[in-house]
Each structure stands twice: as structure tokens, then as C-alpha cells.
C-alpha positions in Angstrom: 0.0 0.0 0.0 1.3 3.4 -0.9 0.2 5.9 1.8 1.1 8.8 -0.4 -1.1 7.8 -3.3 -3.9 10.5 -3.5 -5.6 9.0 -6.6 -9.3 9.8 -6.5 -8.8 12.6 -4.0 -9.8 16.2 -4.5 -7.4 18.8 -3.1 -7.9 22.6 -2.9 -5.0 24.9 -2.4 -5.9 28.4 -1.5 -2.9 30.6 -2.5 -1.8 27.8 -4.8 -1.1 30.0 -7.8 2.6 30.6 -6.9 5.3 30.0 -4.3 4.8 27.5 -1.5 1.2 26.9 -2.3 2.0 26.1 -5.9 4.7 23.7 -4.9 2.2 21.9 -2.6 -0.4 21.8 -5.3 1.9 20.3 -7.9 3.1 17.7 -5.4 -0.4 16.5 -4.7 -1.1 16.4 -8.5 2.1 14.3 -9.0 0.8 11.9 -6.4 -2.5 11.3 -8.2 -4.9 13.9 -6.8 -7.1 16.2 -8.8 -6.0 19.7 -7.6 -7.8 23.0 -7.7 -5.9 26.2 -6.9 -7.1 29.7 -6.1 -5.3 33.0 -6.7 -6.1 36.7 -7.0 -5.6 37.1 -10.8 -8.4 36.7 -13.3 -7.1 33.6 -15.0 -4.3 31.1 -15.2 -2.9 32.8 -18.2 -2.1 35.9 -16.1 0.6 33.9 -14.3 4.0 32.9 -15.6 6.9 30.8 -14.5 8.7 34.0 -13.6 6.1 34.5 -10.9 7.0 31.1 -9.5 3.8 29.7 -11.0 3.4 26.3 -12.6 -0.3 25.8 -13.2 -0.2 23.0 -15.8 -2.6 20.2 -14.7 -4.2 22.3 -12.0 -7.8 23.7 -12.1 -7.5 27.5 -11.5 -10.2 29.7 -10.0 -10.0 33.3 -8.9 -10.6 34.0 -5.2 -9.4 37.1 -3.4 -9.4 36.0 0.2 -8.9 39.7 1.3 -12.6 40.1 0.4 -14.6 38.3 3.1 -17.7 38.3 1.0 -15.9 36.7 -1.9 -15.1 33.7 0.3 -18.7 33.4 1.3 -19.9 33.6 -2.3 -17.2 31.2 -3.6 -18.9 28.3 -5.4 -16.5 25.4 -6.1 -16.9 23.2 -9.1 -16.2 20.0 -7.2 -18.7 18.2 -5.0 -16.3 16.6 -2.6 -13.1 17.8 -0.9 -10.5 15.6 0.8 -7.7 18.0 1.5 -7.8 21.8 2.0 -4.5 23.6 2.0 -4.5 27.2 3.2 -1.4 28.8 1.8 -2.5 32.4 1.3 -0.1 35.0 2.5 0.7 38.7 2.3 3.5 40.9 3.7 4.2 44.7 3.5 7.7 45.9 3.8 9.2 49.4 4.6 7.2 49.6 7.8 3.9 49.5 6.0 2.5 47.2 8.7 3.0 49.8 11.4 0.2 51.8 9.7 -3.2 50.4 10.7 -4.4 50.1 7.1 -1.4 47.9 6.3 -1.8 46.0 9.5 -5.4 45.2 8.9 -4.7 44.2 5.3 -2.1 41.6 6.2 -4.2 40.3 9.1 -7.2 39.9 6.8 -5.3 37.8 4.3 -3.0 35.8 6.7 -5.4 35.1 9.6 -9.0 36.2 9.1 -9.3 34.4 5.8 -7.9 31.2 7.3 -11.0 30.9 9.5 -13.3 32.0 6.7 -12.0 29.4 4.3 -11.8 26.6 6.8 -15.4 27.3 7.9 -16.6 27.5 4.3 -15.3 24.0 3.5 -15.9 22.4 6.9 -19.1 20.6 5.8 -17.4 19.1 2.7 -14.4 18.0 4.8 -16.7 16.5 7.4 -18.3 14.3 4.7 -14.9 12.9 3.6 -13.2 13.0 7.0 -10.7 15.1 5.3 -7.6 17.1 6.2 -6.8 20.8 6.6 -3.2 22.0 6.3 -2.5 25.6 7.4 0.7 27.2 6.2 2.1 29.6 8.9 5.8 30.5 9.3 8.7 30.3 11.6 8.0 34.0 12.2 5.4 32.6 14.7 8.3 31.6 17.0 10.5 34.7 17.1 10.2 38.5 16.5 10.2 40.0 13.0 10.9 43.6 13.9 9.7 45.3 10.8 6.6 43.2 10.2 4.2 43.2 13.2 1.1 42.1 11.3 2.9 39.3 9.5 4.3 38.1 12.8 1.0 38.4 14.7 -0.9 36.7 11.9 1.4 33.8 11.6 1.5 33.3 15.4 -2.3 33.4 15.3 -2.3 30.8 12.5 -0.4 28.3 14.8 -2.9 28.9 17.5 -5.8 28.5 15.1 -4.3 25.2 13.9 -4.2 23.9 17.5 -7.7 25.0 18.3 -9.4 23.8 15.1 -7.5 20.6 15.4 -9.1 19.9 18.7 -12.5 21.3 17.8 -12.9 19.4 14.5 -11.3 16.1 15.5 -14.7 14.8 16.5 -15.9 15.4 12.9 -13.1 13.2 11.7 -11.2 16.2 10.2 -7.5 16.5 11.0 -6.2 20.0 11.1 -2.4 20.5 11.1 0.1 23.0 9.8 3.6 23.6 8.5 5.8 26.5 9.5 8.2 27.2 6.6 11.5 28.9 7.2 13.3 30.9 4.5 11.9 29.6 1.2 13.0 30.8 -2.2 9.8 32.5 -3.5 8.9 35.9 -4.8 7.7 36.9 -1.3 11.3 36.5 0.1 13.1 38.3 -2.7 13.8 41.2 -0.3 16.3 38.8 1.3 17.2 36.3 -1.5 17.9 39.0 -4.1 20.2 40.9 -1.7 23.6 39.1 -1.7 24.6 40.4 1.7 21.3 39.5 3.3 21.3 36.1 1.6 24.8 35.3 2.9 23.7 36.3 6.4 20.6 34.2 6.2 22.4 31.1 4.9 24.9 31.4 7.8 22.0 31.0 10.2 20.5 27.9 8.5 22.3 24.7 9.6 21.6 23.0 6.2 23.2 26.0 4.5 20.6 26.4 1.8 17.2 28.0 1.2 14.1 25.9 1.4 12.1 25.2 -1.7 8.4 24.8 -2.3 9.1 21.1 -2.8 10.6 20.9 0.7 7.3 22.3 2.1 5.3 20.0 -0.1 6.8 16.9 1.4 5.5 17.9 4.9 2.1 18.7 3.5 1.8 15.3 1.7 2.8 13.6 4.9 0.3 15.5 7.0 -2.6 14.8 4.6 -1.7 11.1 4.4 -2.6 8.0 6.5 1.0 8.2 7.8 -0.1 11.1 9.9 -3.5 9.6 11.0 -2.8 10.2 14.7 -1.4 13.8 14.3 -3.9 16.6 15.2 -3.4 20.3 15.8 0.4 20.2 15.2 2.5 22.6 13.2 5.6 21.1 11.8 8.6 23.5 11.5 10.2 23.0 8.0 13.2 25.4 8.1 16.5 23.5 7.6 17.2 24.1 11.3 16.9 27.9 11.1 15.2 28.5 14.5 17.2 25.9 16.4 
């Protein structure tokens, strides 16, 4: 028996149009699942590999999770759902998160929408005794001086994972999460595109390399599989040892 065979399973990755979410989506597809992804642009053609987007074989639908009513109105084409991955994320640099408008915007995407999306699909997941995977960040475990909203939202995501894990276990739904470290995506270009910052970052990572979306996908596949059938409410840190 191959516990990582997701043939016949339906997966939805919110924030699956690029970066970590896209890597997770493609990993589930490679393991047999039918995978739907959501992003903010009008259509799949509006993304390119330069954006870190590989949408071949994925079913793309537009969903702007910053708009709470859009989540409520969202009407999926599929009738069952086995795995929900919440990988949406936003960050504002240059102290933009110290302004309340910026703080609220990041919190809306990174935390409020997690609960909105999880609640939206709870009935479908209850039917299949499915799995939810919430993507947070190692920022939940230390200060990120210039990004208070990002930090607070990712810390909140870890707490939400614990709480929904306990609350929904009785429904047969396993809620878990992953906390990526420094992963090479467009969101981390502020570090990875700066040679001095990148050198300093790599010095702090015991494995001496950046993480990849594929690294994160491995943990997601595990958590959604029968191999993790007794794991509930946990967030696995996937960071090459960064926060040790």
C-alpha cells in the first residue's frame, strides 16, 4: 500500500497559484490527486513561471481572500473535498505594517481568511473525514521587527491550527500545519535578491541552503496522508534548522 497515493482525492490549495502553495499543489497532483488552486488574478494565463507559477494540470479559480464576501460567495466546481491547504499570504515591507491600514490588510489575508476558508469548507471535509493544512511561518516563533502584522498573523495561525485541530477532530477532520523557514519565493526576494542579506541568512541555516516549495510539499503530503493519521493540531517546522 502506498500511503502517499492520492488518486481519486480532491485537493484545494488556496494561495496555490505561486510560491509554497503552488509547490504543494503540484506535489499533490504528482501523487494522483485532482487539484484546484485559487489565486487573485483573473485567470491562469495571467501567471507565468517568472512568478513562481506552474499551473499545468491544475484547475485554476480566482478568489481574493482579502474580500470576506468573496469567500462566502465562492462556489467550487467540485462536489467533494478531501484536503484543504490554506497557503494564502501577504506581507508589507518598509514599515507599512505599522500603519493600521497595512496591519489590517495583512491580518485579513494571513489570519482572518484562514478561518473564513476553513469554515466555508468544513461541511465538505466532514463528509470525507478530510484534512486541513494551514501554512504559517517560523515567524510565529520569534520576533520579526519590521513586520508586526505578519508576525501576529502567523502566530495566530499556529494557535488556530491547534484550536481547530481539537474542535474538529470529533468530525473526523484532522487540522495540522507547516511553518516554513526561509523559502525561495517571490515573497522572500527582499532577502534572497540581496547578496549580503542572503549570505547572512544562509549562515543561520544549519543545512546552508534556502528551502524550496518542494521541501514544504513533502511535509504537506505527509500530514494529509494516513501516515499522519494520529497527528492533530500540530504545526511542523520545516526550516532547515533555522530557528534551532
